[in-house]
ROPA-778900 format. One line per 5 residues: number of its first residue (from 1); their letters; for each residue z, x, y of N, C-alpha, C. Coordinates in Angstrom, 1 decimal. Atoms other than C-alpha are relative to their C-alpha. Example, Ala and Ser with C-alpha at 12.3 -4.5 7.8 and 13.67 -1.06 7.14 Angstrom:
2
1) as) 0.0/0.9/-1.2/7.8/12.3/-4.5/0.0/0.9/1.2 ~ 0.0/-0.9/-1.1/7.1/13.7/-1.1/0.8/-0.8/1.1
END
This chain:
214
1) dngdg) -1.2/-0.5/-0.8/31.4/65.0/-150.6/-0.5/0.7/1.2 ~ 0.5/-0.7/-1.2/31.0/66.0/-147.0/0.8/1.2/0.3 ~ -0.8/-1.2/-0.1/33.6/68.8/-147.5/1.0/-0.1/1.1 ~ -1.0/0.1/-1.1/35.7/67.5/-144.6/0.7/-1.3/0.0 ~ -0.8/1.3/0.0/37.3/64.3/-145.8/-0.5/-0.9/-1.0
6) dpkkk) 0.5/1.0/0.9/36.3/61.1/-147.5/-1.5/0.1/-0.2 ~ 1.4/-0.1/0.2/32.9/61.1/-149.2/-0.8/-1.0/0.8 ~ 0.9/0.9/-0.7/30.1/59.6/-147.2/-0.8/-0.9/-0.9 ~ 0.8/1.0/0.7/28.4/56.5/-148.4/-1.0/-0.6/0.9 ~ 1.0/0.6/-0.9/25.4/54.7/-147.1/0.6/-1.1/0.8
11) etast) -0.5/1.1/-0.8/26.2/52.5/-144.2/-0.4/-1.4/-0.5 ~ 0.5/1.3/0.5/24.2/49.8/-145.9/1.0/-0.5/-1.0 ~ -1.0/0.4/1.0/26.9/49.7/-148.6/1.2/-0.4/0.8 ~ -1.0/0.4/-1.0/29.1/47.7/-146.3/1.4/-0.1/-0.6 ~ -1.4/0.0/0.6/32.0/47.6/-148.8/0.4/1.4/-0.4
16) gyaal) -0.4/-1.4/0.3/32.0/51.4/-149.2/1.1/0.5/0.8 ~ -1.1/-0.6/-0.7/35.0/53.4/-148.2/-0.3/0.6/1.4 ~ 0.4/-0.6/-1.3/33.2/55.4/-145.5/-0.4/-1.0/1.0 ~ 0.4/1.0/-0.9/31.6/52.4/-144.0/1.2/-0.8/0.6 ~ -1.2/0.7/-0.5/35.0/50.7/-143.8/0.7/0.9/1.0
21) darla) -0.7/-0.9/-1.0/36.4/53.8/-142.1/-0.6/0.0/1.3 ~ 0.7/0.1/-1.2/33.7/53.6/-139.5/0.4/-1.2/0.8 ~ -0.4/1.3/-0.7/34.5/50.0/-138.8/1.4/0.0/0.4 ~ -1.4/-0.1/-0.4/38.2/50.8/-138.7/0.1/0.6/1.4 ~ 0.0/-0.7/-1.3/37.5/53.1/-135.7/-0.4/-1.0/1.1
26) rlaeq) 0.5/1.0/-0.9/35.6/50.3/-134.0/1.1/-1.1/0.3 ~ -1.0/1.1/-0.1/38.3/47.7/-134.7/1.2/0.5/0.8 ~ -1.2/-0.5/-0.7/41.0/50.0/-133.3/-0.2/-0.2/1.5 ~ 0.2/0.2/-1.4/39.3/49.6/-129.9/0.2/-1.5/0.4 ~ -0.1/1.4/-0.2/39.5/45.8/-130.3/1.5/-0.5/-0.2
31) aqsds) -1.3/0.4/0.4/43.2/45.8/-131.3/0.7/-0.9/1.0 ~ -0.8/0.7/-1.0/44.5/44.4/-128.1/-0.4/-1.5/0.0 ~ 0.4/1.4/0.0/42.5/41.2/-128.5/0.0/-0.6/-1.4 ~ 0.0/0.5/1.4/42.5/40.9/-132.3/1.4/-0.1/-0.6 ~ -1.3/0.1/0.7/45.2/40.2/-134.8/0.3/1.1/-0.9
36) ipqgg) -0.3/-1.2/0.8/44.9/43.6/-136.4/1.3/0.6/0.4 ~ -1.3/-0.6/-0.3/48.3/45.3/-136.6/-0.2/1.1/1.1 ~ 0.1/-0.9/-1.2/49.0/47.3/-133.4/0.3/1.5/-0.3 ~ -0.3/-1.4/0.3/50.1/50.5/-135.3/-1.2/0.9/0.1 ~ 1.2/-0.9/0.0/46.8/52.1/-136.2/0.3/1.5/0.1
41) yldqa) -0.4/-1.4/-0.2/48.6/55.4/-136.6/-0.9/1.0/-0.5 ~ 0.8/-1.1/0.7/46.1/57.2/-138.8/-1.5/-0.3/0.1 ~ 1.5/0.1/0.2/42.4/57.9/-138.6/-0.3/0.6/-1.3 ~ 0.3/-0.5/1.3/40.5/59.3/-141.5/0.6/1.4/-0.3 ~ -0.6/-1.3/0.2/41.7/62.9/-141.0/1.5/-0.2/-0.2
46) grrdv) -1.4/0.2/0.1/45.2/61.6/-140.5/0.4/-0.5/-1.4 ~ -0.4/0.4/1.3/45.2/59.8/-143.8/-0.1/1.1/-1.0 ~ 0.0/-1.1/0.9/44.1/62.9/-145.6/1.2/0.9/0.2 ~ -1.1/-0.8/-0.3/46.8/64.9/-143.9/1.3/-0.6/-0.6 ~ -1.3/0.6/0.4/49.7/62.5/-144.5/0.0/-0.3/-1.5
51) qryye) 0.0/0.1/1.4/48.6/61.7/-148.0/0.3/1.3/-0.8 ~ -0.2/-1.3/0.6/48.6/65.4/-148.9/1.5/0.3/0.0 ~ -1.5/-0.2/0.0/52.3/65.6/-147.8/0.7/-0.9/-0.8 ~ -0.7/1.0/0.8/53.3/62.4/-149.5/-0.2/0.4/-1.5 ~ 0.3/-0.3/1.4/51.7/63.6/-152.8/0.6/1.4/-0.4
56) ssnnp) -0.3/-1.3/0.5/52.6/67.3/-152.8/0.9/0.8/1.0 ~ -0.7/-0.8/-1.1/54.5/68.4/-149.6/-0.9/1.1/0.4 ~ 1.0/-1.0/-0.4/51.3/70.3/-149.0/0.0/1.2/-0.9 ~ -0.1/-1.1/1.0/51.8/72.5/-152.1/-1.1/-0.2/-1.0 ~ 1.2/0.1/0.9/48.5/73.1/-154.0/0.4/0.1/-1.5
61) nadsg) -0.5/-0.2/1.4/50.6/74.0/-157.1/1.0/-1.1/-0.4 ~ -1.0/1.1/0.3/52.7/70.8/-157.1/-0.4/-0.6/-1.4 ~ 0.2/0.6/1.3/53.2/69.3/-160.5/1.1/-1.0/-0.3 ~ -1.0/1.0/0.3/55.0/66.0/-161.1/0.2/-0.3/-1.4 ~ -0.1/0.3/1.4/54.5/66.1/-164.8/-1.1/-1.0/-0.4
66) fakgl) 1.1/1.0/0.2/51.8/63.4/-164.5/-1.2/0.4/0.8 ~ 1.1/-0.3/-0.9/49.7/64.6/-161.6/0.3/1.3/0.7 ~ -0.1/-1.3/-0.5/49.0/67.9/-160.0/-0.8/0.2/1.3 ~ 0.8/-0.4/-1.2/47.8/69.5/-156.8/0.3/-0.7/1.2 ~ -0.3/0.6/-1.3/47.6/68.5/-153.2/0.0/-1.5/0.1
71) ygise) 0.2/1.5/-0.1/46.6/64.9/-153.8/0.5/-0.7/-1.3 ~ -0.5/0.7/1.1/48.4/64.2/-157.0/-1.0/-0.5/-1.0 ~ 1.1/0.4/0.9/45.5/64.2/-159.4/0.4/0.1/-1.5 ~ -0.4/0.0/1.4/46.1/63.2/-163.0/-1.1/0.5/-0.9 ~ 1.0/-0.5/1.0/44.3/64.5/-166.1/-1.1/-1.0/-0.2
76) aamtd) 1.0/1.1/0.1/42.6/61.1/-166.5/-1.0/0.0/1.1 ~ 0.9/0.0/-1.2/41.2/61.3/-163.0/-0.9/1.2/-0.1 ~ 0.9/-1.2/0.1/39.9/64.8/-163.6/-1.1/-0.3/-1.1 ~ 1.0/0.3/1.0/38.2/63.6/-166.8/-1.1/-0.9/0.5 ~ 0.9/0.9/-0.6/36.6/60.7/-164.9/-1.0/0.7/0.9
81) airag) 0.8/-0.7/-1.0/35.4/63.0/-162.2/-1.0/0.9/-0.6 ~ 0.9/-0.8/0.7/33.9/65.4/-164.6/-1.1/-0.8/-0.6 ~ 1.0/0.9/0.6/32.1/62.6/-166.4/-1.0/-0.5/1.0 ~ 0.9/0.5/-1.1/30.7/61.4/-163.1/-0.8/1.1/0.7 ~ 0.7/-1.1/-0.6/29.5/64.9/-162.2/0.5/0.4/1.4
86) vipag) -0.6/-0.3/-1.3/31.8/65.2/-159.2/0.5/1.5/0.0 ~ -0.5/-1.3/0.2/33.3/68.4/-160.5/-0.5/0.5/-1.4 ~ 0.4/-0.5/1.3/32.3/70.8/-163.3/1.1/0.0/-1.1 ~ -1.0/-0.1/1.1/34.0/70.9/-166.7/0.7/1.3/0.2 ~ -0.8/-1.2/-0.2/36.8/73.4/-166.6/0.5/0.2/1.4
91) anvtd) -0.5/-0.2/-1.4/37.5/72.9/-162.9/1.5/0.0/0.0 ~ -1.4/-0.2/-0.1/41.0/73.9/-161.8/0.6/-1.1/0.9 ~ -0.5/1.1/-0.8/43.0/70.9/-160.6/0.8/0.5/1.2 ~ -0.8/-0.6/-1.2/45.1/73.2/-158.3/-0.8/0.6/1.0 ~ 0.9/-0.5/-1.0/42.1/74.4/-156.5/-0.1/-1.1/1.1
96) pnvnl) 0.0/1.0/-1.1/42.3/72.6/-153.1/-1.3/-0.8/0.1 ~ 1.3/0.6/-0.2/38.6/71.9/-152.9/-0.3/-1.0/-1.2 ~ 0.2/0.8/1.2/38.5/70.5/-156.5/0.9/-1.3/0.2 ~ -1.0/1.1/-0.1/41.6/68.4/-155.8/-0.5/-1.1/1.0 ~ 0.5/0.9/-1.1/40.1/66.9/-152.6/-1.2/-0.8/-0.5
101) kvrnf) 1.2/0.7/0.5/36.8/66.1/-154.3/0.4/-1.2/-1.0 ~ -0.4/1.0/1.0/38.6/64.2/-157.1/0.8/-1.1/0.8 ~ -0.7/1.0/-0.8/40.8/62.4/-154.5/-1.0/-0.9/0.6 ~ 1.0/0.8/-0.7/37.7/61.3/-152.6/-0.7/-0.9/-1.0 ~ 0.6/0.7/1.1/36.1/60.2/-155.9/0.8/-1.2/-0.4
106) mlnsi) -0.9/1.1/0.4/39.1/58.1/-156.8/0.1/-1.1/1.1 ~ -0.1/1.0/-1.0/39.3/56.4/-153.4/-1.3/-0.8/0.1 ~ 1.3/0.7/0.1/35.6/55.5/-153.6/0.0/-1.0/-1.1 ~ 0.0/0.8/1.2/36.0/54.2/-157.1/0.9/-1.3/0.2 ~ -0.9/1.1/-0.2/39.0/52.1/-156.1/-0.6/-1.0/1.0
111) sdkew) 0.5/0.8/-1.1/37.3/50.8/-152.9/-1.1/-0.9/-0.5 ~ 1.1/0.8/0.5/34.4/49.4/-154.9/0.4/-1.1/-0.9 ~ -0.5/1.1/0.9/36.6/47.1/-157.0/-0.2/-1.3/0.8 ~ 0.3/1.3/-0.6/35.8/43.4/-156.4/1.1/-0.5/0.9 ~ -1.1/0.5/-0.8/39.2/42.5/-155.1/0.3/0.7/1.2
116) isnpp) -0.1/-0.7/-1.2/38.9/45.1/-152.5/-1.2/-0.1/0.8 ~ 1.3/0.0/-0.7/35.2/45.2/-151.6/-0.4/-1.4/0.3 ~ 0.5/1.4/-0.3/34.7/41.4/-151.8/1.0/-1.0/-0.5 ~ -1.0/0.9/0.4/37.9/39.5/-152.0/-0.4/-1.5/0.4 ~ 0.3/1.4/-0.2/37.9/35.6/-152.0/0.0/-0.4/1.5
121) kpise) -0.1/0.3/-1.4/38.9/35.6/-148.3/-0.1/1.4/0.7 ~ 0.1/-1.3/-0.7/38.1/38.2/-145.6/1.3/0.6/0.3 ~ -1.2/-0.7/-0.3/40.7/40.9/-145.0/-0.3/1.0/1.0 ~ 0.2/-1.0/-1.0/41.3/43.3/-142.2/-0.1/1.4/-0.6 ~ 0.1/-1.4/0.5/40.7/47.0/-142.5/1.3/0.5/-0.4
126) anrls) -1.3/-0.4/0.4/44.4/47.6/-142.6/0.4/-0.5/-1.3 ~ -0.3/0.6/1.3/44.8/45.2/-145.5/-0.8/0.7/-1.1 ~ 0.8/-0.7/1.0/41.9/46.8/-147.3/0.5/1.4/-0.3 ~ -0.5/-1.4/0.2/43.2/50.3/-146.8/1.3/0.0/-0.8 ~ -1.2/0.1/0.8/46.6/49.2/-148.1/-0.2/-0.2/-1.4
131) riyga) 0.4/0.2/1.4/45.0/48.0/-151.3/-0.5/1.2/-0.6 ~ 0.6/-1.3/0.5/43.0/51.2/-151.7/1.1/1.0/-0.3 ~ -1.0/-1.0/0.2/45.9/53.5/-151.2/1.2/-0.4/-0.9 ~ -1.0/0.6/1.0/48.4/51.2/-153.0/-0.4/0.2/-1.4 ~ 0.5/-0.1/1.4/46.2/51.2/-156.0/-0.1/1.5/-0.4
136) ynfgp) 0.0/-1.4/0.3/45.8/55.0/-155.8/1.4/0.4/-0.4 ~ -1.4/-0.4/0.3/49.6/55.3/-155.9/0.5/-0.6/-1.3 ~ -0.6/0.8/1.0/50.4/52.6/-158.4/-0.9/-0.2/-1.2 ~ 1.0/0.3/1.0/47.2/52.3/-160.4/-0.6/-1.3/0.3 ~ 0.7/1.2/-0.4/44.5/49.7/-159.7/0.4/-1.2/-0.9
141) tkylr) -0.3/1.2/0.8/45.3/47.4/-162.7/1.3/-0.5/0.3 ~ -1.4/0.5/-0.3/49.0/47.3/-162.0/0.1/-0.6/1.4 ~ 0.0/0.4/-1.4/48.4/46.9/-158.2/-0.5/-1.4/0.1 ~ 0.6/1.3/-0.1/46.1/43.9/-158.7/0.9/-1.0/-0.7 ~ -0.9/0.9/0.7/48.5/42.3/-161.2/1.1/-0.4/0.9
146) qleka) -1.2/0.4/-0.8/51.4/42.5/-158.8/-0.5/-0.7/1.3 ~ 0.5/0.8/-1.1/49.2/41.3/-155.9/-0.2/-1.4/-0.3 ~ 0.2/1.4/0.5/48.3/38.2/-157.9/1.3/-0.7/-0.2 ~ -1.4/0.5/0.1/52.0/37.7/-158.7/0.6/-0.4/1.3 ~ -0.5/0.2/-1.3/52.9/38.0/-155.1/-0.7/-1.3/0.6
151) kaaga) 0.7/1.1/-0.5/50.2/35.5/-154.1/0.5/-1.3/-0.6 ~ -0.5/1.2/0.7/51.4/33.0/-156.8/1.4/-0.4/0.5 ~ -1.3/0.3/-0.5/54.9/33.3/-155.3/0.0/-0.4/1.4 ~ 0.1/0.4/-1.4/53.7/32.5/-151.8/-0.3/1.0/1.0 ~ 0.4/-1.0/-1.0/52.8/35.8/-150.2/-1.4/-0.2/0.5
156) niysd) 1.3/0.1/-0.6/49.9/35.8/-147.8/-0.7/1.4/-0.2 ~ 0.6/-1.3/0.3/47.9/38.6/-149.4/-1.2/0.3/0.8 ~ 1.2/-0.2/-0.9/45.1/38.2/-146.9/0.4/0.2/1.4 ~ -0.5/-0.3/-1.3/47.3/38.8/-143.9/-0.7/1.2/0.7 ~ 0.5/-1.2/-0.7/45.8/41.1/-141.2/1.0/1.1/-0.1
161) npmdy) -1.0/-1.1/0.1/49.1/43.0/-141.4/0.4/0.1/-1.5 ~ -0.3/-0.1/1.4/49.5/44.2/-145.0/1.5/0.1/-0.3 ~ -1.4/0.0/0.2/53.2/44.6/-144.5/0.6/-1.4/-0.3 ~ -0.4/1.4/0.4/53.4/40.8/-144.8/0.1/-0.2/-1.5 ~ -0.1/0.2/1.4/52.6/40.9/-148.4/0.7/1.2/-0.7
166) lnfkd) -0.7/-1.1/0.6/54.0/44.4/-149.2/1.5/-0.3/0.0 ~ -1.4/0.3/-0.2/57.4/43.3/-147.9/0.5/-1.4/-0.4 ~ -0.4/1.3/0.4/57.4/39.8/-149.3/1.0/0.0/-1.1 ~ -1.0/0.0/1.0/60.5/39.0/-151.2/0.1/-1.4/-0.7 ~ -0.1/1.2/0.8/61.0/36.4/-153.9/0.9/0.3/-1.2
171) psgey) -0.8/-0.3/1.1/63.5/36.1/-156.7/-0.8/0.4/-1.3 ~ 0.9/-0.4/1.2/60.6/36.5/-159.2/-0.5/1.4/0.1 ~ 0.5/-1.3/-0.1/59.8/39.9/-157.8/0.7/1.0/-1.0 ~ -0.5/-0.8/1.1/60.2/42.6/-160.4/0.8/1.2/0.5 ~ -0.6/-1.2/-0.6/61.5/45.3/-158.0/1.0/-0.4/1.1
176) dgyff) -1.0/0.5/-0.9/64.7/43.9/-156.5/-0.5/-1.0/0.9 ~ 0.5/1.1/-0.8/62.9/40.9/-155.3/-1.4/0.3/0.6 ~ 1.3/-0.4/-0.5/59.8/42.8/-154.2/-1.0/0.0/-1.1 ~ 1.0/0.0/1.0/56.5/42.7/-156.0/-0.6/1.4/-0.2 ~ 0.5/-1.3/0.1/55.8/46.4/-155.5/1.2/1.0/0.1
181) pketr) -1.1/-1.0/-0.1/58.1/49.5/-156.0/0.0/0.5/1.5 ~ -0.2/-0.5/-1.3/59.5/50.9/-152.8/-1.0/1.2/0.3 ~ 0.9/-1.1/-0.2/57.4/54.1/-153.2/-1.4/-0.5/0.3 ~ 1.3/0.6/-0.2/54.2/52.0/-153.4/-0.1/-0.8/1.3 ~ 0.0/0.7/-1.2/55.2/49.8/-150.5/-0.1/0.9/1.2
186) dyagv) 0.1/-1.0/-1.1/55.8/52.8/-148.3/-1.3/0.7/0.1 ~ 1.3/-0.7/0.1/52.7/54.6/-149.5/-1.1/-0.8/0.6 ~ 1.1/0.9/-0.5/50.4/51.6/-148.8/0.2/-0.3/1.4 ~ -0.2/0.3/-1.4/52.0/50.8/-145.5/-0.3/1.2/0.9 ~ 0.2/-1.2/-0.8/51.9/54.4/-144.2/-1.5/0.3/0.0
191) lsgsm) 1.4/-0.4/0.1/48.4/55.2/-145.4/-1.0/-1.0/0.5 ~ 0.9/1.0/-0.7/46.9/52.0/-144.1/0.2/0.1/1.5 ~ -0.2/-0.1/-1.4/48.2/53.0/-140.7/0.9/-1.1/0.6 ~ -0.8/1.1/-0.5/50.5/50.0/-140.5/1.5/0.3/0.3 ~ -1.3/-0.4/-0.2/53.8/51.8/-140.4/0.1/1.5/0.2
196) kadrs) -0.2/-1.4/-0.1/55.1/55.2/-139.5/0.5/0.6/-1.3 ~ -0.4/-0.7/1.2/55.6/57.8/-142.2/1.5/0.3/0.1 ~ -1.4/-0.5/0.0/59.1/58.9/-143.2/0.0/1.4/0.5 ~ 0.0/-1.3/-0.6/59.8/61.8/-141.0/0.3/1.2/-0.9 ~ -0.4/-1.1/0.9/61.4/63.8/-143.8/-1.1/0.4/-1.0
201) rlsee) 1.0/-0.3/0.9/58.2/63.6/-145.8/-1.1/1.0/0.6 ~ 1.0/-0.8/-0.7/56.1/65.5/-143.2/0.6/1.2/0.7 ~ -0.5/-1.1/-0.8/56.3/68.8/-141.4/0.3/-0.5/1.4 ~ -0.3/0.5/-1.3/57.7/68.5/-137.9/-1.3/0.0/0.9 ~ 1.3/0.0/-0.7/54.3/69.5/-136.5/-0.9/-1.2/-0.3
206) mykky) 0.8/1.1/0.4/52.5/66.9/-138.4/0.5/-1.4/0.5 ~ -0.6/1.3/-0.4/54.9/64.1/-137.6/-0.2/-0.1/1.5 ~ 0.3/0.1/-1.4/54.6/64.9/-133.9/-1.5/-0.3/0.3 ~ 1.4/0.2/-0.2/50.8/65.0/-134.1/-0.4/-1.5/-0.1 ~ 0.5/1.3/0.3/50.5/61.5/-135.5/0.9/-1.1/0.5
211) ynqk) -0.9/1.1/-0.3/53.6/59.6/-134.5/0.8/0.1/1.3 ~ -0.9/-0.1/-1.1/55.5/61.0/-131.5/-0.5/-0.8/1.3 ~ 0.5/0.7/-1.1/53.1/59.4/-129.0/-0.4/-1.4/-0.2 ~ 0.4/1.4/0.4/52.8/56.0/-130.7/1.2/-0.9/0.1
END
């Protein structure tokens, strides 16, 4: 953990989250000529900030009944992080530093999954980030299951713009015709940088910082 955001991984691990984040910055410069979505609202720090508000309204003592702290960390995630040596046994989930470390550990673990790190077809950074954060919100197993259902129904799950598959509607969709709950669609769309956050979810200062000039 670099203490200032997402954990660093070796650049040689080309499918690692940090390596993807570095490439995202380079791709942003190419956006005018590429088919990458033109939003690109959030950088690495922006994702940390906005996710914190979406998970807890920036309250370190937040408790949904299932997850706690700034980044919505569950008891199962804490257990996994302790087993991996990321945090010590007995660590306090409401400690902001502990919460951030487990969040980073979760993101790295999710990003290493085959359907994110090495999908059958190449995907854009925005698409990859939508999968990482969507899985963080909905659970990796459930997210992959719904992604496969959307694909079977005709969604282009490899689209450069993840909103194409997130907002795909079909009568077979389990959530009023969609394949993902609204919360997950918004979460994945916002944190991939593909759409603006809901203004009511952020402080006025943070909304202006990331969205007023875009």
